[in-house]
ChimeraX commands (.cxc) that place a marker at each C-alpha (Angstrom):
marker #1 position -41.65,-10.43,-26.64 radius 0.5
marker #1 position -37.76,-9.97,-25.75 radius 0.5
marker #1 position -36.87,-10.99,-22.45 radius 0.5
marker #1 position -33.80,-9.23,-20.75 radius 0.5
marker #1 position -30.88,-11.56,-20.05 radius 0.5
marker #1 position -29.53,-11.14,-16.57 radius 0.5
marker #1 position -25.75,-10.84,-16.78 radius 0.5
marker #1 position -23.82,-12.20,-13.95 radius 0.5
marker #1 position -22.67,-9.37,-11.49 radius 0.5
marker #1 position -19.01,-9.08,-11.88 radius 0.5
marker #1 position -17.23,-8.69,-8.30 radius 0.5
marker #1 position -14.98,-5.88,-7.48 radius 0.5
marker #1 position -11.12,-6.29,-8.22 radius 0.5
marker #1 position -8.74,-4.78,-5.52 radius 0.5
marker #1 position -5.23,-4.27,-5.40 radius 0.5
marker #1 position -3.89,-4.35,-1.99 radius 0.5
marker #1 position -0.69,-2.24,-1.43 radius 0.5
marker #1 position 1.22,-2.86,1.97 radius 0.5
marker #1 position 4.88,-2.51,2.93 radius 0.5
marker #1 position 4.64,-5.61,4.99 radius 0.5
marker #1 position 2.62,-8.94,4.83 radius 0.5
marker #1 position 3.00,-12.28,6.28 radius 0.5
marker #1 position 5.17,-14.38,6.81 radius 0.5
marker #1 position 6.22,-11.23,8.33 radius 0.5
marker #1 position 5.06,-11.12,12.09 radius 0.5
marker #1 position 2.72,-8.53,13.31 radius 0.5
marker #1 position -0.58,-7.25,14.06 radius 0.5
marker #1 position -1.06,-5.29,11.00 radius 0.5
marker #1 position 0.12,-7.97,8.59 radius 0.5
marker #1 position -2.26,-10.68,10.23 radius 0.5
marker #1 position -5.21,-8.36,10.27 radius 0.5
marker #1 position -4.46,-7.41,6.53 radius 0.5
marker #1 position -4.32,-11.17,5.67 radius 0.5
marker #1 position -7.74,-11.70,7.28 radius 0.5
marker #1 position -9.28,-8.94,5.72 radius 0.5
marker #1 position -7.94,-9.88,2.30 radius 0.5
marker #1 position -9.16,-13.43,2.77 radius 0.5
marker #1 position -12.79,-11.95,3.88 radius 0.5
marker #1 position -12.81,-9.79,0.79 radius 0.5
marker #1 position -12.34,-12.74,-1.37 radius 0.5
marker #1 position -14.73,-14.83,0.41 radius 0.5
marker #1 position -17.44,-12.07,-0.14 radius 0.5
marker #1 position -16.78,-12.22,-3.96 radius 0.5
marker #1 position -13.88,-9.82,-4.51 radius 0.5
marker #1 position -11.06,-10.78,-6.80 radius 0.5
marker #1 position -8.00,-9.43,-5.01 radius 0.5
marker #1 position -4.09,-9.35,-5.24 radius 0.5
marker #1 position -1.67,-8.23,-2.41 radius 0.5
marker #1 position 1.28,-6.25,-3.85 radius 0.5
marker #1 position 3.96,-5.88,-1.23 radius 0.5
marker #1 position 7.80,-5.78,-0.70 radius 0.5
marker #1 position 9.95,-8.84,-0.78 radius 0.5
marker #1 position 12.15,-8.61,2.10 radius 0.5
marker #1 position 14.50,-11.48,1.34 radius 0.5
marker #1 position 15.15,-14.10,-1.38 radius 0.5
marker #1 position 13.92,-16.81,0.97 radius 0.5
marker #1 position 10.37,-15.37,0.44 radius 0.5
marker #1 position 8.82,-16.31,-2.89 radius 0.5
marker #1 position 8.18,-13.48,-5.21 radius 0.5
marker #1 position 4.56,-15.21,-6.06 radius 0.5
marker #1 position 2.42,-17.33,-3.72 radius 0.5
marker #1 position -0.94,-17.81,-2.03 radius 0.5
marker #1 position -1.60,-17.60,1.38 radius 0.5
marker #1 position -4.64,-19.60,1.81 radius 0.5
marker #1 position -7.00,-18.04,-0.80 radius 0.5
marker #1 position -4.99,-14.76,-0.94 radius 0.5
marker #1 position -2.71,-14.18,-3.87 radius 0.5
marker #1 position 0.53,-12.28,-3.08 radius 0.5
marker #1 position 2.94,-10.55,-5.27 radius 0.5
marker #1 position 6.18,-9.49,-3.75 radius 0.5
marker #1 position 8.36,-6.90,-5.30 radius 0.5
marker #1 position 12.13,-6.13,-4.85 radius 0.5
marker #1 position 14.22,-4.30,-3.41 radius 0.5
marker #1 position 15.40,-6.67,-0.70 radius 0.5
marker #1 position 16.44,-5.51,2.80 radius 0.5
marker #1 position 15.15,-3.43,5.55 radius 0.5
marker #1 position 13.50,-0.07,5.25 radius 0.5
marker #1 position 12.67,0.65,9.07 radius 0.5
marker #1 position 15.36,1.87,10.99 radius 0.5
marker #1 position 18.27,2.02,8.42 radius 0.5
marker #1 position 18.22,5.73,7.85 radius 0.5
marker #1 position 19.39,6.97,4.47 radius 0.5
marker #1 position 19.81,3.52,3.20 radius 0.5
marker #1 position 16.02,3.04,3.02 radius 0.5
marker #1 position 15.68,5.91,0.52 radius 0.5
marker #1 position 16.67,4.26,-2.61 radius 0.5
marker #1 position 14.73,1.05,-1.64 radius 0.5
marker #1 position 11.67,2.87,-1.03 radius 0.5
marker #1 position 12.10,4.86,-4.18 radius 0.5
marker #1 position 12.64,1.66,-6.35 radius 0.5
marker #1 position 9.61,0.14,-4.69 radius 0.5
marker #1 position 7.18,2.91,-5.23 radius 0.5
marker #1 position 8.44,3.08,-8.97 radius 0.5
marker #1 position 7.80,-0.56,-9.17 radius 0.5
marker #1 position 4.34,-0.09,-7.72 radius 0.5
marker #1 position 3.48,2.73,-9.91 radius 0.5
marker #1 position 4.39,0.82,-12.96 radius 0.5
marker #1 position 2.47,-2.17,-11.93 radius 0.5
marker #1 position -0.64,-0.01,-11.30 radius 0.5
marker #1 position -0.40,1.69,-14.72 radius 0.5
marker #1 position 0.43,-1.54,-16.60 radius 0.5
marker #1 position -2.54,-3.43,-14.81 radius 0.5
marker #1 position -5.07,-0.72,-15.00 radius 0.5
marker #1 position -7.67,-2.69,-16.68 radius 0.5
marker #1 position -7.24,-5.61,-14.22 radius 0.5
marker #1 position -8.38,-3.95,-11.05 radius 0.5
marker #1 position -11.07,-1.27,-9.84 radius 0.5
marker #1 position -9.79,0.13,-6.79 radius 0.5
marker #1 position -6.46,0.08,-4.65 radius 0.5
marker #1 position -6.59,-0.20,-0.89 radius 0.5
marker #1 position -3.57,1.08,0.83 radius 0.5
marker #1 position -2.43,-0.16,4.16 radius 0.5
marker #1 position -0.37,2.52,5.83 radius 0.5
marker #1 position -0.03,6.27,5.57 radius 0.5
marker #1 position 3.72,6.89,5.71 radius 0.5
marker #1 position 4.73,6.64,2.06 radius 0.5
marker #1 position 2.57,3.92,0.36 radius 0.5
marker #1 position -0.26,6.12,-0.92 radius 0.5
marker #1 position 2.32,8.07,-3.22 radius 0.5
marker #1 position 2.16,4.97,-5.59 radius 0.5
marker #1 position -1.55,4.80,-6.12 radius 0.5
marker #1 position -2.11,8.48,-6.22 radius 0.5
marker #1 position 0.33,9.10,-8.79 radius 0.5
marker #1 position -0.73,6.13,-10.80 radius 0.5
marker #1 position -4.29,7.34,-10.36 radius 0.5
marker #1 position -3.55,10.58,-12.15 radius 0.5
marker #1 position -2.99,8.56,-15.14 radius 0.5
marker #1 position -5.40,5.57,-14.66 radius 0.5
marker #1 position -8.34,7.20,-12.93 radius 0.5
marker #1 position -8.51,4.46,-10.56 radius 0.5
marker #1 position -9.69,5.38,-7.00 radius 0.5
marker #1 position -7.48,4.93,-3.85 radius 0.5
marker #1 position -8.58,3.95,-0.26 radius 0.5
marker #1 position -6.15,4.39,2.59 radius 0.5
marker #1 position -6.32,2.64,5.80 radius 0.5
marker #1 position -3.65,4.50,8.19 radius 0.5
marker #1 position -2.61,1.77,10.59 radius 0.5
marker #1 position -1.37,4.05,13.58 radius 0.5
marker #1 position -1.88,7.56,14.90 radius 0.5
marker #1 position 1.95,7.80,14.76 radius 0.5
marker #1 position 2.25,7.58,10.87 radius 0.5
marker #1 position -0.58,9.97,10.54 radius 0.5
marker #1 position 1.35,12.63,12.61 radius 0.5
marker #1 position 4.92,12.10,11.49 radius 0.5
marker #1 position 6.02,11.48,7.70 radius 0.5
marker #1 position 9.22,9.82,9.05 radius 0.5
marker #1 position 9.25,8.23,12.44 radius 0.5
marker #1 position 11.37,9.60,15.16 radius 0.5
marker #1 position 13.76,6.58,15.23 radius 0.5
marker #1 position 14.43,6.91,11.59 radius 0.5
marker #1 position 14.80,10.69,11.72 radius 0.5
marker #1 position 17.52,10.14,14.58 radius 0.5
marker #1 position 19.30,7.44,12.55 radius 0.5
marker #1 position 19.44,10.03,9.60 radius 0.5
marker #1 position 20.29,13.10,11.94 radius 0.5
marker #1 position 17.48,15.09,10.66 radius 0.5
marker #1 position 15.29,17.25,12.81 radius 0.5
marker #1 position 11.62,17.58,12.39 radius 0.5
marker #1 position 12.13,21.10,10.63 radius 0.5
marker #1 position 14.93,19.73,8.30 radius 0.5
marker #1 position 14.56,20.40,4.42 radius 0.5
marker #1 position 14.12,16.46,3.66 radius 0.5
marker #1 position 11.31,16.11,6.34 radius 0.5
marker #1 position 9.45,19.29,5.13 radius 0.5
marker #1 position 9.93,18.01,1.42 radius 0.5
marker #1 position 8.45,14.53,2.57 radius 0.5
marker #1 position 5.48,16.22,4.46 radius 0.5
marker #1 position 4.82,18.41,1.59 radius 0.5
marker #1 position 4.46,15.26,-0.85 radius 0.5
marker #1 position 2.42,13.43,1.64 radius 0.5
marker #1 position 0.04,16.35,2.15 radius 0.5
marker #1 position -0.53,16.67,-1.69 radius 0.5
marker #1 position -1.17,12.87,-2.01 radius 0.5
marker #1 position -3.37,12.83,1.02 radius 0.5
marker #1 position -5.68,15.37,-0.77 radius 0.5
marker #1 position -5.90,13.12,-3.92 radius 0.5
marker #1 position -6.87,9.95,-1.77 radius 0.5
marker #1 position -10.65,9.08,-2.42 radius 0.5
marker #1 position -11.52,7.64,0.90 radius 0.5
marker #1 position -9.98,6.85,4.18 radius 0.5
marker #1 position -10.77,4.08,6.60 radius 0.5
marker #1 position -10.11,5.12,10.19 radius 0.5
marker #1 position -9.65,1.95,12.46 radius 0.5
marker #1 position -9.74,4.20,15.47 radius 0.5
marker #1 position -11.15,7.34,16.72 radius 0.5
marker #1 position -7.70,8.72,17.38 radius 0.5
marker #1 position -6.91,8.24,13.59 radius 0.5
marker link #1:1,2 radius 0.2
marker link #1:2,3 radius 0.2
marker link #1:3,4 radius 0.2
marker link #1:4,5 radius 0.2
marker link #1:5,6 radius 0.2
marker link #1:6,7 radius 0.2
marker link #1:7,8 radius 0.2
marker link #1:8,9 radius 0.2
marker link #1:9,10 radius 0.2
marker link #1:10,11 radius 0.2
marker link #1:11,12 radius 0.2
marker link #1:12,13 radius 0.2
marker link #1:13,14 radius 0.2
marker link #1:14,15 radius 0.2
marker link #1:15,16 radius 0.2
marker link #1:16,17 radius 0.2
marker link #1:17,18 radius 0.2
marker link #1:18,19 radius 0.2
marker link #1:19,20 radius 0.2
marker link #1:20,21 radius 0.2
marker link #1:21,22 radius 0.2
marker link #1:22,23 radius 0.2
marker link #1:23,24 radius 0.2
marker link #1:24,25 radius 0.2
marker link #1:25,26 radius 0.2
marker link #1:26,27 radius 0.2
marker link #1:27,28 radius 0.2
marker link #1:28,29 radius 0.2
marker link #1:29,30 radius 0.2
marker link #1:30,31 radius 0.2
marker link #1:31,32 radius 0.2
marker link #1:32,33 radius 0.2
marker link #1:33,34 radius 0.2
marker link #1:34,35 radius 0.2
marker link #1:35,36 radius 0.2
marker link #1:36,37 radius 0.2
marker link #1:37,38 radius 0.2
marker link #1:38,39 radius 0.2
marker link #1:39,40 radius 0.2
marker link #1:40,41 radius 0.2
marker link #1:41,42 radius 0.2
marker link #1:42,43 radius 0.2
marker link #1:43,44 radius 0.2
marker link #1:44,45 radius 0.2
marker link #1:45,46 radius 0.2
marker link #1:46,47 radius 0.2
marker link #1:47,48 radius 0.2
marker link #1:48,49 radius 0.2
marker link #1:49,50 radius 0.2
marker link #1:50,51 radius 0.2
marker link #1:51,52 radius 0.2
marker link #1:52,53 radius 0.2
marker link #1:53,54 radius 0.2
marker link #1:54,55 radius 0.2
marker link #1:55,56 radius 0.2
marker link #1:56,57 radius 0.2
marker link #1:57,58 radius 0.2
marker link #1:58,59 radius 0.2
marker link #1:59,60 radius 0.2
marker link #1:60,61 radius 0.2
marker link #1:61,62 radius 0.2
marker link #1:62,63 radius 0.2
marker link #1:63,64 radius 0.2
marker link #1:64,65 radius 0.2
marker link #1:65,66 radius 0.2
marker link #1:66,67 radius 0.2
marker link #1:67,68 radius 0.2
marker link #1:68,69 radius 0.2
marker link #1:69,70 radius 0.2
marker link #1:70,71 radius 0.2
marker link #1:71,72 radius 0.2
marker link #1:72,73 radius 0.2
marker link #1:73,74 radius 0.2
marker link #1:74,75 radius 0.2
marker link #1:75,76 radius 0.2
marker link #1:76,77 radius 0.2
marker link #1:77,78 radius 0.2
marker link #1:78,79 radius 0.2
marker link #1:79,80 radius 0.2
marker link #1:80,81 radius 0.2
marker link #1:81,82 radius 0.2
marker link #1:82,83 radius 0.2
marker link #1:83,84 radius 0.2
marker link #1:84,85 radius 0.2
marker link #1:85,86 radius 0.2
marker link #1:86,87 radius 0.2
marker link #1:87,88 radius 0.2
marker link #1:88,89 radius 0.2
marker link #1:89,90 radius 0.2
marker link #1:90,91 radius 0.2
marker link #1:91,92 radius 0.2
marker link #1:92,93 radius 0.2
marker link #1:93,94 radius 0.2
marker link #1:94,95 radius 0.2
marker link #1:95,96 radius 0.2
marker link #1:96,97 radius 0.2
marker link #1:97,98 radius 0.2
marker link #1:98,99 radius 0.2
marker link #1:99,100 radius 0.2
marker link #1:100,101 radius 0.2
marker link #1:101,102 radius 0.2
marker link #1:102,103 radius 0.2
marker link #1:103,104 radius 0.2
marker link #1:104,105 radius 0.2
marker link #1:105,106 radius 0.2
marker link #1:106,107 radius 0.2
marker link #1:107,108 radius 0.2
marker link #1:108,109 radius 0.2
marker link #1:109,110 radius 0.2
marker link #1:110,111 radius 0.2
marker link #1:111,112 radius 0.2
marker link #1:112,113 radius 0.2
marker link #1:113,114 radius 0.2
marker link #1:114,115 radius 0.2
marker link #1:115,116 radius 0.2
marker link #1:116,117 radius 0.2
marker link #1:117,118 radius 0.2
marker link #1:118,119 radius 0.2
marker link #1:119,120 radius 0.2
marker link #1:120,121 radius 0.2
marker link #1:121,122 radius 0.2
marker link #1:122,123 radius 0.2
marker link #1:123,124 radius 0.2
marker link #1:124,125 radius 0.2
marker link #1:125,126 radius 0.2
marker link #1:126,127 radius 0.2
marker link #1:127,128 radius 0.2
marker link #1:128,129 radius 0.2
marker link #1:129,130 radius 0.2
marker link #1:130,131 radius 0.2
marker link #1:131,132 radius 0.2
marker link #1:132,133 radius 0.2
marker link #1:133,134 radius 0.2
marker link #1:134,135 radius 0.2
marker link #1:135,136 radius 0.2
marker link #1:136,137 radius 0.2
marker link #1:137,138 radius 0.2
marker link #1:138,139 radius 0.2
marker link #1:139,140 radius 0.2
marker link #1:140,141 radius 0.2
marker link #1:141,142 radius 0.2
marker link #1:142,143 radius 0.2
marker link #1:143,144 radius 0.2
marker link #1:144,145 radius 0.2
marker link #1:145,146 radius 0.2
marker link #1:146,147 radius 0.2
marker link #1:147,148 radius 0.2
marker link #1:148,149 radius 0.2
marker link #1:149,150 radius 0.2
marker link #1:150,151 radius 0.2
marker link #1:151,152 radius 0.2
marker link #1:152,153 radius 0.2
marker link #1:153,154 radius 0.2
marker link #1:154,155 radius 0.2
marker link #1:155,156 radius 0.2
marker link #1:156,157 radius 0.2
marker link #1:157,158 radius 0.2
marker link #1:158,159 radius 0.2
marker link #1:159,160 radius 0.2
marker link #1:160,161 radius 0.2
marker link #1:161,162 radius 0.2
marker link #1:162,163 radius 0.2
marker link #1:163,164 radius 0.2
marker link #1:164,165 radius 0.2
marker link #1:165,166 radius 0.2
marker link #1:166,167 radius 0.2
marker link #1:167,168 radius 0.2
marker link #1:168,169 radius 0.2
marker link #1:169,170 radius 0.2
marker link #1:170,171 radius 0.2
marker link #1:171,172 radius 0.2
marker link #1:172,173 radius 0.2
marker link #1:173,174 radius 0.2
marker link #1:174,175 radius 0.2
marker link #1:175,176 radius 0.2
marker link #1:176,177 radius 0.2
marker link #1:177,178 radius 0.2
marker link #1:178,179 radius 0.2
marker link #1:179,180 radius 0.2
marker link #1:180,181 radius 0.2
marker link #1:181,182 radius 0.2
marker link #1:182,183 radius 0.2
marker link #1:183,184 radius 0.2
marker link #1:184,185 radius 0.2
marker link #1:185,186 radius 0.2
marker link #1:186,187 radius 0.2
view
């Protein structure tokens, strides 16, 4: 008589992509840290991949039980106008490369934010087949691909070619997202 051996259940492995994470202060950052710790406590393996704002912040660290990997480029991306474009482009390329390179090490990508962050896992997912879950953080980022302050700093109207291009890219990426988490009825 053969008795089937019960294999240990493998937990879900989640890569979390976010433009900002503690020690940067803010409600979104703190909530995502708590969510990540809760997922780990529930048995998931997890890695937060975020932006390294300055050299003073380590590239790799643990915040409690949460492992964090920070990618360059350094410098602000909010409110700096066109100076943010190469920084964002480089960050997205690094995230795409990381998702493709590590495809055997994670099951799903959870994205915090809707402005530009879903582009990386959607593009990587076209090659890897990995699902992408997006959690928009505010109704404003759902409504506008580029915020009003940034558009003003760049001297761009809502109808400018650059904004229309960004809107089109975002719409295409949004259609390829596997699931959305709405944290409010407005979102």
